[in-house]
N, C-alpha and C positions, 0 to 999 in steps of 0.2 A: 460756612458750618460754625466758623468761630463767631460770627456776627449772633448767629440763632443762639449758641451757646450761653454767650453774655447776658442777650437778653431774656432768656429762659430763666439763667439763675439770678437776674436782676429781679423778676417778677417774682420767683421762688422766694426771695430771700424778705421783698417788698409785703410778701405774706405771712410772715412772722416765723418762716422756718429758720432752723439754724445753717450755719454756713455749711456745716459739710453734708447735712440733708440737701441743701439745694445745690451743692456740686456735685452730688450723686445722681439727683432726679435732673438737672440740666443735662448732665451728662449721659445718662439714661433715655433723657428725648431724645438730644441729638441726634445720639445713634440709632436711633428709630427711624426717623426723618430720615438720615445717610441711608439706611436700608430702604425706606420706602422711595425716595428718590432715584437711588440706583436701580431697584426694579422697575421702576415705572419707564426710566431709560433704556432699559434693558428691552421690556417688551415693544416700546415704539421703535427702534429700533431693528430688533430682530425681526416686527412686522412689514418694515421698508425692505430689509436686506433681504429677507427670505423671499418674497413676492417679487422682488427685481431680479434676482439671481437664480429664480425659477424660470422666467420670462425670457432669461437670455440662455438660460439651459437648452430649454427647449428649440432656442435658434440654432444653436452651433452642431455642427457635425461629429464633433469630436467624441469621445467617450470618456474622456478623464474627467471635464469637469459633471457630465451625467451620473456618475458612479462617485465622486466624492460628492454631491449633492444628496444622492440616495441615501451614503451612509450618513448625512447629516456632520459633516467635517465642518463644513461654513458654520452651522446652527451651535456649534460647541464653541468656535472661536469668537461668537460673539459675546460669549460670556466675560472675555476680556474688559469689555465696557465698563460693568459695572464693580468689576474688582479693583481697576484702576480708579473709578470715581472713590471706593472705599479707601484706597490706600493713598490715595493725595489730599484726603479729607481727615486724615487719623489724626493730626496733632490738634484738631480742635478745640481741646481742654487747656491747649497753654501750658501754662506749670502748677494750675490747681491739682491734676491729678498727673503726675509725671508717668507713671507707668500705663495710662490706657494707651498712648499714642503707640507704645511698643507692642501691646497685646493688640490693637488692630491693625497695624502693619505686619504682626505674622500673622494673624487670621487670612488676611488680604496676600499673603505670598502663599499660603498654603492655598488657598484658592485660584490663584493662579498658575500654582504648580499642578494643581488637579486638571484644570483645563487644558494646560499642555501635553499632561498626560495622555488624558481622552483625545484630545486632538490627533495627538500622534498615532494612538491605537487605531482610531477608525481610520487613520490616512494608511496605517500598514493595510488594516483590512480592504479598502478600498483598491490598493496598488495589488494586491494579493488578487484579489476579484479580476482585475484588469489583465492580470498577469496570465490567469487561467483562460484568458480567450485566446490567446496564442497558440499556434500548432505545436512548438516544442515544450509547454507547459507540462503536458502528459506525462514525457519523457524526464522532464527538469522541473519537480515540485518544487517550490520554494516555501511551503509550511512550516517545515521546520525552522529556515532563517528566520520567518516572521516573526515564529513564537520567542527565538532567541531573542532578537530586538527588542520584541516587549518584555521580556524579562530584566534585560539592561536596563529599558527605560522605567522599569517600577521600580528596580534596586537602588536606581540613582535617585529615584522618587523619594524613595523611603530615608535614604542617607538625608537630603534635602530637608525633608519632614522634621526629622530627627534634628539637625542641626537647628533649625527655628525654633523648635519648643525646647530646647537645651539653651540656646542663644550661643551657638559657637559658630566657627566657620567651618563648611563644609569638607576643606581640605584637611581640617584637623583629624575631623572623624574619619577619613581614609585613612590616615597616617596609622591609625589605630586598630584597621583591621587586618594588618597584619599579624596581630597575636591571634586572630580569630581564622586563620587560612585554613586550617586544618578542619576547623568545626564548618566551614562553609563550603570546603572540599565535600564533607560528610552530606550536609544539606542538600547541595546543589549535584551530586553526585550524579543520578539518573540523568538531568538535562547536560551534564559535561558530557557524559559517553555518548547519550543520544545525538547531542550534536556532530560529536566525532564521526559518528555512523551515518551520520544525514550526508555529510561531506563526500563517503567513500560511498556511499549507495547511489548520488546525485553523479559523481564523479567519474566511477566505472561502469554507472547505467548497468548495478546490479537488480533492484526491483523499484518499481514505481504502481502508482495506482492503475490497478488493472490486470495488474500481472496474476497467473495463476503461479501460487507458489504452494510447496508440502514442508513443512518442519516436523522432522518426526519426534524433535525432543517435546512438542508441546502438542502435537497429535493435530496440527495444523494442515489443512488440503481444503484449500478454496482461493477465492479471488482478493487481492489486497485493494481495499476502498478507501484507505484513507490511511497517511503516514506524517505522525507528527515530530516532535522533538523527545518526546520519552515512550511515546506508544506508537503501534502499527496495529490495524482492526483489519483482521480477516475474516468475510463472510464462508463458511466452509460449505460443500455442497448439500447439507442437510439443515441449511438456512440457519445456521446456529454462527454466533460472532463471537470470535476469539482475539484477545487484546495479549500483544506480548511485548515486551520492549523492544525500541527499536534497535538497540546494540547486539541483540538477538539474532537479526538479520546477517551481522558479520560475524559474529563470534560462533555461530550455531552452523551446523550443517543444513543447507537452503537448497532445494531442489526450483529453479523457476523453469517453467513450461511456457515463455514466450518463445523460446526457438522453435518449440515444435508448433505454435500456432503460427510462427512467422513461415514455416517452412512450406505448411498446405499440406503434409501428411501428418500421421499419426501412427506408430511403430504398435504392429502384433507381431509378439515373440512368445513362442509357447511350442511346446514338445508333447510328442506322446511317444510311448516306451512302448516298444515290440518285443513281443516274447522272443526270444533269440532262438530257440528250440522252432520256430514257425518258418525259420527263413531256409529257402532251399531252391535249387537249380529250378526252373522252368523249362519243360518239354514242349513239344510243339502241342499236345492237347493243352496244355495249361494257357498259351497264347492265344490259341484258337478260343479259347473260355474269356481270356481278357479282351478280344478283338470284339467282343459282342457290347463293351462297355459304349456307355455315348462318348464319343471324341475321342477314345482312346488311340485311333491313329492319327489324330490330328495334334494329341498329346505326345507321343513318343511315336520314334522313328527307328523301327526295328532293325535298319541295317546297320546301325551303328553297333550293332552286338554280334554283327558274323564273325566268322573265324578268320576272314583274310583283313578284317581291322586288325583283330587281335595278333596276327603275324605280323602285320607292318610293327607293330611296337618292340621294338627291341628288348624294351624291359619285363617282355612278358615270357614267363620261363616255359619253354617248349615241353618242359614234362607234365605241367597243367593245361597242355591246350586242348585236351580232352573235353577237360573240365568244363572251359571257358566256352561250348560250342553255343551254350545255352546262357542268356542272362539268368541271375536271382531274382525271384519275386520282390525281394526289397529292391534293388536297382530299377527295376521296373515303376515300382509304386513311386519312386524318387522321384524319377522321372514324368512320373504323372502328375505329383504334386505341383513340380517347377511350370509343366504346361497348365496346370489348371489355374495358377497364380499371374502366367502371364495373360492369361485370356481373362482373366475373372475383371469385369467393369467397376469393380469398389476397390480393386489394388490400385496403387499408385505407381504407375509404369516408368516413371523417370527417377526412381526414389531406388531405393537396397531391393532387390530379389535372392533370399537367399535359401534354400531348402539343405539344411547339411546333416550328416551321423554325427553323433557326440560319444563320449568317450561313455563304453558300456558298462553296467553296474549289476549289482547284484537285482535289481528291479527291472532290466531288460537293455535294449539298446534303445536311446531316446534317438528320434527325429525330429528337429526344430525345424519351425518355420518362422522367418523373420523377413516380414515383409511392412509396408506402410499403408495403410489405409486413406482413402480419400477424404474419407468422413473424419472430422475432428470432436464434433459433437458427442458426448456419451451415450447417447441411444443408440446413435447411428455406427458409432464406432462398434459399441458392443453384439451389436446387431450383426453386423459385419463378421464380426470374430466368431459369434455363435454358428454363424452362417457356414464358413469356412472349415470350421471342425467339426459341424453336424455332418457335413460331408465326407470329411477326414474318415470321421470313424465308422460311417456306413459303407465305404469303398474300401476300408483293409481287407475284412472278409473274403473280399472279390479276389485280390491277390494272392490268399492263400496266408495271409500272414494274421497274428494275434495281437490283441493290445494286452501288455502286461497288468494283473492287477493280483495284489494278495490275495491270497485265499483267504475266503470267508462265508459265511450262511452257507446257501446253496450250493456253492461249489466244493463244498467238504461233503455237506451233506445233504446230496441231491434228493430232489421233491420224488415221490413213488408215480405223481402223475404224469 
């Protein structure tokens, strides 16, 4: 390029231009020629390399080269060639324009740095895509780490560009960053907190994409579909998207339902308040009426309530023995519910099944059903829950019991009809 510059300068001088204009014109013409040559070389090399690599990639069985080629990592690296051509030819003007080589070298250095940063960014994306093909990728996502590495690369790149523009050593700029530490902590607060939270989430296997979570503070109830360095995206059951800070999954109360999903069951825990005044001892007539209920004898063994059984229990007072000859309608109802739960095909038989009486309140005596549904899908789960309690409400009057509810409406002012 120096030969062309000298030739062009002499040509311009011979045509009557003053020395300053001839030098400027020769420098501009030589620089344009340098750009044209670098572009032509780039296009030729890119055509050859891309076609050659494309054929090689198709012949190999690995996925690394396929993914790198798909993300155009090799395409970006080809830019090294024109950048090096420009950098190596920057001194064509000699002593005529002493500032020009420095300017061209600076442009070439920034060009090279952009190539490096772009190649690294695409390499990280390719690496993440390859990692996501492994079975444990869902349990241990690395998107947050990839984003952190990109931030660090861009940060060092920005320092390098500033150093080139001000013609300083990058190390001297790093030394001056200590005074800006407080500002940097404020600017990068969310990425720093998000990075720490990402480590905790991955290390403790707390939350991962695909998990169903609820976060009451942010009104979140849905499936996690993306965890990044600073944000977590959750698709709620109403199809809305909620975005929350990553560190909120560590600092706030979060319920992860993955344990329920992996267990194979979903808990049903509801209670019905029984009017205490409707609880009484059953006589033979009451039991005869209950025997007409479908599967009553299958669910309840009346022999457990005989007088002999109570006499065999030393904890039972003999003073009340005459009262215990007959069971209460509540005891029979509780046994009936236990048998109903044991025989229901939709209830998980290998998980907890409890029918219990809770502390009585001014609203009656709660009897709680605590079982696990085999179905986990919302529509099937709610259908089973409705079926169970529809049956409970329908069968309660057959035992002479009443459901407690606050008096209102027709219960206070009965209809004349």
